[in-house]
C-alpha positions as CSV (number, residue, x, y, z in Angstrom):
1,E,122.4,65.6,159.5
2,R,120.9,62.8,161.6
3,V,117.2,62.3,161.9
4,P,115.5,62.2,165.3
5,D,114.9,58.7,166.8
6,D,111.1,59.2,166.9
7,V,110.8,59.3,163.1
8,P,109.0,56.2,161.7
9,T,111.3,53.4,160.6
10,L,110.6,53.7,156.9
11,E,111.5,57.4,157.0
12,R,114.7,56.7,158.9
13,R,116.1,54.3,156.2
14,A,117.8,55.9,153.1
15,R,119.2,54.3,150.0
16,I,121.7,56.1,147.7
17,V,124.1,55.2,144.9
18,L,127.4,57.1,144.9
19,G,130.1,57.2,142.3
20,V,133.4,56.1,143.7
21,E,136.7,57.0,141.9
22,G,140.0,55.3,142.7
23,M,139.1,51.6,142.8
24,A,142.1,49.9,141.3
25,S,140.6,46.4,140.9
26,P,137.6,44.3,141.7
27,K,139.4,43.3,145.0
28,A,138.8,46.9,146.2
29,E,135.1,46.1,146.5
30,E,135.7,43.9,149.6
31,G,137.6,46.6,151.5
32,I,135.1,49.3,150.7
33,D,132.1,47.1,151.6
34,A,133.6,46.0,154.9
35,A,134.8,49.5,155.9
36,V,131.5,51.3,155.1
37,S,129.3,48.5,156.5
38,R,131.2,48.9,159.9
39,L,129.5,52.3,160.3
40,P,126.4,52.0,162.5
41,G,123.2,51.1,160.7
42,V,124.9,50.9,157.3
43,T,125.0,48.2,154.6
44,A,127.1,48.7,151.5
45,R,127.7,47.0,148.2
46,S,130.3,48.4,145.8
47,S,130.9,47.7,142.1
48,Y,134.3,48.0,140.5
49,A,132.7,47.5,137.1
50,S,130.4,50.5,137.4
51,G,132.5,52.5,139.8
52,S,129.7,52.8,142.3
53,L,128.6,52.2,145.8
54,E,125.1,51.3,146.8
55,V,124.5,52.3,150.4
56,E,121.4,51.7,152.6
57,F,121.6,53.4,156.0
58,D,119.6,54.4,159.1
59,R,119.7,58.1,159.2
60,T,119.3,58.1,163.0
61,Q,122.5,56.2,163.4
62,C,124.7,57.5,160.5
63,A,124.5,60.6,158.3
64,L,125.7,60.6,154.7
65,P,128.7,62.9,155.4
66,E,130.0,60.1,157.7
67,I,129.9,57.6,154.8
68,V,131.6,60.1,152.5
69,R,134.3,60.8,155.1
70,R,135.0,57.0,155.5
71,L,135.6,56.7,151.8
72,D,137.7,59.8,151.8
73,E,139.9,58.3,154.6
74,M,140.4,55.2,152.5
75,G,141.6,57.4,149.5
76,Y,138.5,57.2,147.4
77,R,136.7,60.2,145.8
78,V,133.0,60.3,145.9
79,R,131.0,61.8,143.0
80,P,127.4,61.8,141.9
81,F,126.6,58.6,140.2
82,V,125.0,58.8,136.8
83,R,124.0,55.6,135.0
84,R,125.2,55.5,131.5
85,L,122.4,54.9,129.1
86,H,123.2,52.8,126.0
87,R,122.3,54.6,122.8
88,H,120.5,52.4,120.3
89,A,121.2,52.8,116.6
90,P,118.3,54.5,114.9
91,H,115.9,52.3,113.1
92,Q,116.2,52.3,109.3
């Protein structure tokens, strides 16, 4: 849902990291970044290596469901993004 225009600028900006399934190669990053960044008030940077998309957007211009819909139209599935933590071997 969009935020009213009279909300202060800092509260209008949102940043989220989404998991993206279906990227076949690093080349897919360019297409995703370009398509999502064409949405009003959105900047996007995807990573094939982590299967993620970092999105910053102005909530008065574009709502999160619009971003998800754009990815869906391109054939990608969006999922919650969870960073994998590296387990360290126990100290002996």
